[in-house]
C-alpha positions in Angstrom: 156.7 146.5 144.9 155.1 148.0 141.8 157.7 146.8 139.3 156.3 143.4 139.2 152.7 144.7 139.1 151.9 146.2 135.7 148.3 147.1 136.7 149.2 148.9 139.9 147.9 152.4 140.1 148.1 154.9 142.9 144.4 155.7 142.9 143.6 152.0 143.7 145.7 152.2 146.8 143.9 155.3 148.3 141.7 155.0 151.4 140.6 158.6 151.4 138.4 161.1 149.5 138.1 161.5 145.7 139.9 159.2 143.3 142.7 160.7 141.2 141.0 162.2 138.2 143.2 162.2 135.0 141.6 162.1 131.6 143.7 161.1 128.6 142.8 161.4 124.9 143.8 158.1 123.4 144.5 159.5 120.0 146.6 162.5 121.0 148.0 161.5 124.3 146.9 164.9 125.7 145.8 164.6 129.3 143.9 166.9 131.7 144.3 168.3 134.3 147.6 169.8 133.3 149.3 173.3 133.5 148.3 174.2 129.9 144.5 173.4 130.4 143.2 176.6 131.8 140.1 175.1 133.2 141.7 172.3 135.3 140.8 173.9 138.6 137.1 174.2 137.5 137.2 170.6 136.4 138.6 169.2 139.6 136.0 171.2 141.6 133.1 169.8 139.5 134.4 166.2 140.0 134.8 166.7 143.7 131.2 168.0 143.9 129.8 164.9 142.0 131.6 162.5 144.1 130.6 164.3 147.3 126.9 164.3 146.2 126.6 160.8 144.4 129.3 158.7 146.2 132.1 156.9 144.4 130.4 154.3 142.1 127.5 156.6 141.0 129.9 159.6 140.8 132.3 157.7 138.5 129.5 156.8 136.1 128.1 160.3 136.2 131.5 161.8 135.7 132.3 159.5 132.7 129.1 160.5 130.9 129.3 164.2 131.7 132.9 164.9 131.1 134.3 162.4 128.7 133.8 162.1 124.9 134.0 158.8 123.1 137.5 159.4 121.9 138.9 159.9 125.3 
């Protein structure tokens, strides 16, 4: 099914809860959350709180401004 759909992503297929949150630095390829990033659990909890309070669209915009730098 996904082999012929290059833009398919798991988070677009969800019908529940908070979107899958994954941040990737475009220059280094480093992504969080991951095992080496010691604040992954804190980050996920903060994202969940924002989406719970703001809803999906406003939560996404707020999350992008709050957590992402321009190079990510």
